[in-house]
N, C-alpha and C positions, 0 to 999 in steps of 0.2 A: 433936335438934330435936323438940319435942313436937307432937303432932297436936292440932288444935282440935276434932276430931270427937268428940262425946260418945258414950258407950256406948248411950244411948237412941236416938240418931240411927242408929247402926249397926244396932241391933235393928229399927228401922223399915225399913231397907233390905233386910234378909234376905228377907222375903216377895217383894219385887220381884225380887231376884236369882234366887230359886228359880223364880219364874214365867218370867223371861227364859230361864233354863237349860232349863226344860221345853219352852218354845216352840222354842228352838234345837234341842233333840234331835228334835222332831217334824220339823223341816225337814232336819236332817242325816241322819236314819235312812234315807230312800230312797237317798241317795247312798252311804251305807255299805253298805246291802243290795246295791246294784248292784256295788260293788267286791268284796264278799265272794263273790257269785255268779260274778263273772268268773273266779274261781279254782276253781270247783266243776265237776263233771261235769254233763251235761244232766239226769241222774236226780236229782242232789242239788239242782239249781236248783228243781225242782218239789216237793221235799220240805219238811219243816217248816223254817221260817226259823231261822237260827242267827246268832249274833253274829260267829263266826269261820269261815273256810273249813274244810271237812272234809278236802279232799285237797290243797289248795295246788298246783293244776295251773298252773304258770307257762307250760306248753306251750300253753295256750289263747291267749296273746298271740302266740306264734309262729305258730300255725295260722291265726288270723284274718288276719294279714298275708300269709300264704301263699295263702289262698283269695281274698282281695280286695286290690287294690293301694291300701290305705288311705294308705300313705305318699304315693303320687302324688296321691290325692284331697286330702289335707291340704295338700300343696305347691301344688296348683292353687288351692285355696281361699285360701291365704295370698297367693299371687301376685295373683289377681284382686281379692280384697277389699283387700289391702294397697296394691298399686300403684294400683288404681282409686281408692281412698279418698284416698290421699295426693295423687294427681294432681288429683282433683276439688277438694280443699281448696286446693291450691296455685294452680291455674289460676283457680278461682273467686275466691280471695282477691285475686290480682293484678288480675283484671278488676274486682272490686268496688272496690278501691282506686283504679283508674284512673277509674272513673265518679264516685267520690265526691270525689277530691282533685286530679286532674289535669285541667286545662282544655286541650282540643284541638278542632280543627275537626270538626264532625260528631258530637260527643259526644251531643247530644240525640237525633239520628236513630238512632244505634247503640243508645241506651238504649231507645228505642221498639221497635226490632227485638228487643231482648232481652226486653221485656215481652210482645211478640207470641209469641215462642217459648214462653213459659210457658203460654199459652192453647192451645197445640197438643196435642191428646191423643196419647199415645204410639202408640195403635193406627193413627193416620193415617200415621205415618212409618215403621212397621215394614217394610212391603214396599219402599219406596224405599231404606231403609237396607240391606236385605238385598241388593238388586241392586247398590248402591254397594260393599258389602263384597265381593260376588262379582266385580265388575269389578276390584277391587284385589287379588284372589286372597287374601283373608283369611278365607275360609270354612274350617271345620274347624280353627280355631285359637283361642287364648285372647285374641288381640289385640282383636277387636271387643268382648269382654266388658269389657276395660279401657278401650278407646278411646272407645266410644260414650257411656257414662255421664258421662265427663269433659266431653265437648264438646257433648252434646245437651241435652234438656230439663232433666235433673237438674242439669247444670252451669249452665244458665241460672238455675234457681231458687237454687242456691247463690251464684252471683254477685250476684243481686239481694239476697239476705239479707246478704251481706258488705257490699254497697254501703250498705244501710240502717244497718248497724252502724257503718261507718267515718264516716258523716255525723255520728253522735252523738259521736265522739271530739273533745274540745276542740282547737281549732286552736293553742292555746298549746303543746301538746306537739309539734306539727309545727314550729312556729316555733322552739322550743327545739332541736329536732334540726337545723334549718338553721343555727342559730347555732354548733352544734358541727361544722359542715362536712358534714353528711349531705345526700345527694341523695335522689331518690325511692326508690331501692333501699334505702338505709340506713334511711330513715324507715319504709318498709314492713316490712322484716325485723326491725328492732330495736325499733320502737315499736308499729306497727299490728298486725302478725301476733301477737305475744304477747298483746295485749289481746283478740284475737279467738279465742283458744284455746277459751274457753267456748262460743262460738257454733259453732266447728268440732266440738267434742265432741258438742253437741246435734245437729249436722247429720249426723254419721256414721251413726247408726242410721236416720235418715230416708232417707238416701241408699241404704243397703243394703236397706231395706224397700220401696222404691218398686217398684211393679208386681209385688209378691211374694205378693199374696193368692191363696189357693186357693179354688176355687169348687165348689159343687154345682150341676149343671145340670139334673138330673132330680129325681124325686120320691122316690127311694129313702130319703133321709135326712130326710124331712119330718116324720116322726112319731118322737118320742123314746121311750125305754123307760118313761116315765111314762104312756104311752097304751097301750090294749089291743093295737092293731095293732103298735106298736113293741116291746112286751114279747113278744108272740107271735113276731114276726120274729126278735128276738134269741135267744129260746129255741130256735127251729128251727135258726138258724145256729150256735148253740153246740153242737148235737148233730151236725148234718150238714155244717157249714161253708157258706161262701158259694159260690154257683154261678150260672151264667147259661147261656142257650142261644142259639147262633147258628145261622142257617140260610143255607146257601150254595146258590144256584141256578145250575147250569151247563147248557149245551145237552146234550140227551140223545144217546145214541149214544157212540161212541168210549170204550168202557169202559176201555180201556188207559190213556188220559189221566186218566180219573176215578180209577183205581186209584193212579196216580202221585201225583195230588193228595191222595188220602186218606192215602197214606204220608207225604207231606210235612206234612200237618196233624197226623197222629199224632206227628210228631217235635217239635211244639211242646209244651213242658213243661206248659203250662196246660190243654191239651186232654186231657180224661180219657176221652172216648168219642165215637164217631161212628156215627150211624145212617144208612146209605145203601145203595143197591142193590149197589155193589161190595163193601161191608163185610158185608152180611147175606146176599145171594144169591150173590155172587161174580162177578168180571169175566168168567169163562168160561161162565156160565149164560145162555143166550139168554132174552130177555124173554118169549118165547112159552111158556116152561116155568113161569112164575110166574103164579099166579091173578090174574085181572084186579083183583079187589077189593084184593088186597095190593099189586099193582104200582102202582095209581094213588096209593097213599099216598106213594110215593117218586119215581115218574116220571109226569108229566102235563103237558099244555100245551106240549110240546116241551122241557121242562126236567127235569133230575134234581136231587133235593134231597139235600144232605148236612147232617144235623142234628148240630151239634157241642155237646157238653156241656163247659163250660169251668170251671175252678176259679178264678173271678175275680169281683170285685164288679161291679155294673152301671155304676159310674163311678169316676173317680179316675185318677191317673197310670198305675197298673199296668193298669187295664182299658182305657184309651185306647191304651196301648202295645200291648196284645194285639190290639185291633181293627186297628191299623195293621199288625201282623205277619201276621194272617190275610189282610188285604186284599192285602198284598204277595205272600204265598204263592200265593193264588188268581190274582193278576194274572200270575204267571209262566206259568201253564198255560192261562189263558183271558184273554188281554189285552183289557180293556175289553169283555168279553162275559160278564158274570156279575152276579149280585145277591147282596148280603149284608144280612141282616136280623137283628134281635134287640134286646132291651132295651138292652144295652150299646152296640150299634151305633147305635141310635136316639139315645141320650144323646150319643154322640160326634158324630153329625151335628148334633144340636141345639146342642152346644157350638160346633162349627165354624161353623154358620150364624149364630147370634145374636152370636157374637163379631165376625164380619165385619160384620154389620149394625149392631152397636153403634158401630163406627167412623163410619159414615155418620150415625147418630143423634146422636152426640156432636158431630160437626162441624157438622151442621145446627142443633142446639140452641144451641151456642156462637155460631155465625155469626148466627143469628136474633136472639139476645139482644144481640150486639154491634151488629148493624145497627139494631135498635130504639133502643138507647142512643145510637148515632151520630146518628140522625135527631132524637132528642129533645134531645141536648146540643149538637149541631152543632159538635163538636170531636173530635179523635182521642184525646188522652191520657186524658181522664176516662172514656170507655167502657172503655179498656184497664184502668185502675185498678179500676173496678167489676167487670168480668168477672174480673180476677185475684183480687179479694177473694172473689167468689162461688165460683169454682173451688177456691180454697184451703180454704174451709169444707167443701166436699164432699170434698176429698182427705184432710183431717184426719179427718173422720168415717169414711171408708172405710179409713183406715190403722190404726184402733184394732184391728180383728179380727186383723190380722197380728201385732201385738205381743202380743195375747192368745192367739195360737196357734189361732185359730178359722177354720173354713171359712165361706165366705160363699155364701148362696144367690144365684145369679146374678139371679133374678127380683127378689129384694130389692134387689140393687145397681141394677137398672134403675129400679125404682120410686122408691127414695130419691134417686137422682140427679136424677130429674125433679122430685119434690116439693121437695127442698131447693133446687134451682135456682130454682124459682118463688118460694119463700118468701124466699130470700136476696136475689134481685134486687129484690123489693119493698122490703125494708129498705134496700138500698143506694141505690135511687133516691130514697126518702124522705129519707135522710140527706144525700145530695149536693144535692138540691133545697133543703133547708132551709139547708145551708151556703152555697150560692150566694146565697140571699136575705139571710141575715145578713151576708154578706161585702160587700154593697152599702153598709152603714153601719158595719161594725165591722172592726177589724183581724183578721188570720187567727187569732191566738191566742184573742181574745175570741169570734170567730165559731165556732170549734171548741167552746168551752165552752158557748156559747148553743145550738148545734145538739145537742150531747149532752144538755143539759137539756131541750130541746124534744121530742126524739124518743124518749127512753128509755122514757117511760111507754107510748106506743103500741106500740112494737116489743116491749117486755118483756111486755105483756099477751098478745099473740098468740103470741109465742115461748114463754112459760112455759106457756100453755094447750096448745100442741102438744107440748111436752116432757112434761107430765103425762099427756096422753092416750097418748103413745107409750110411756112407761115402764109405765103401767098395762096396756096391751096386751101388752107384753113379759113382764110378770109373770104375767098371767092366762092367756094363750093356751097351750094344750098343743100346738099346731101350731108346730113349730120355725121354719118360714118366717115365719108371722105374728109369732111372738115376736121373731125377729131384726129383722123390719121395724119392729116397735114400738120396739125399742131403738135402731135406726138413727134413727128419727124423733125420739126423745127426745134422744139425744146430738147429732144434727144440728141440732136447734133451738137447743140451748145453744151449740154451736160457732158457728152462724150469728150468734147474738146477740153472742158474744164478738168475732167478727171485725168486725162492723158497729160495735159500740160501743167497741172497743179498738184494732183495727188500722186500720180505714178512716179514723178521724180523723188518724192519723199519716200515712197516704198522702196525704190531701187537704192536710194542712199542708205536707208536703214539696213536693208538686206545685203548690202554690198559685200561684207566679209563672207557671206555664205554662197553668193552667186558668182563672184569673180574669183577665178582660180589664180593663185599666185604662181608665177613662173619660177622654176627652180634655178638658182644661180649656179653656174659652173664652178666646180671646186678649183681653187688655185693649186698650181703644181708645186 
């Protein structure tokens, strides 16, 4: 069989194929380099790069599994992610199908409760859920990691998405299934669920990424290497490594206990040195033998100082774990009778405090917006839809850094949450008000079209202006906090516009029978 492709056309394809091959090699090489070095020694890893291993040390794979229980880690990950995801998809799909296709008493009330669960910040229910799991004796196990995402807020969001999808499935397919003798179970598993596979595939990464952002709470990472401060800091850390200083204050006297505490702190791998009375003068040396000027540097005001030099960053999971380890160690020797200070400690306290406070702020903000909308609209369902749309826009904006593998400055998270909340609620109120006005004279389909036409210009003008300003600030600023805040503002403005102009019309269209009151026709005489 002859090919219809001419030689000239093949020649035109050669540059494209070479370009594709070159780009492919660029992406493949890091993975190949990683595989090659996995078979080299440590010295060979830091030597000149090679295309093939120098020593072919297959023992490396045996040693890594001996030093760390990676098999157990992989098994736990597969169990939690696999069972949790399958459970979330199955339970949510069944719930969504029930709300979309099965009529039963109380369905409307249950659906309103489902929407209410979507507006509840995860931080609000963390502590109650912990006590609930503790009461069920499920702590220190993998079951809560599987159980909670399936039946809590993530499951509610998944159920809502499935419900919206199943509503769009033509009823003719369901009727055809019934003619073939299928019940609700057969229709769900043989018709509805296969059609929802695309939605399920999109939902899985969102489900796994929820609440997974990593934050910078302090100012240590605020200036990048493109600034003088960031470049100097990186150069110093490249030579001397990262380090921090903690100061422990314990009651003076009882040098024997201080010596035991010092030994316990020395046993912590990250602690590289301790400056204290018992370490430098010795526990057996009376304070009277030490010059007063030297003594007051370590002992004063009824307290003795232990100055710890630690091999750790000022923030991050490792730094926060070290702070908790040091606190637990000191707590054993001086229960609730000590002070711990330092940049890493301050950042840990800042993280602990503002995270707890943010729970209250989120709850108050959402509650205030919901109350205002409730008073304005004088009905329950429409405020729920508007608040859900507003929060969805914020969630999407804040989920992008996770998928890009970026840390989020917590202060940027706080600011953009407030700014985007205020902007999106204005758009949502404007859209819903215009829809209700048009709905007095038009059908819901025509009212949606008229509303989109009427409000697009006004919301697009302000939204695009905020997006341009945000992206410019993100591109120009050398301060990473301001740059990230600008990018959040730009992306958040576009996401808010998309939610209001694309998703909110669908919500209003579906909820129209519940939010639009039909006027009573006068009785004929």
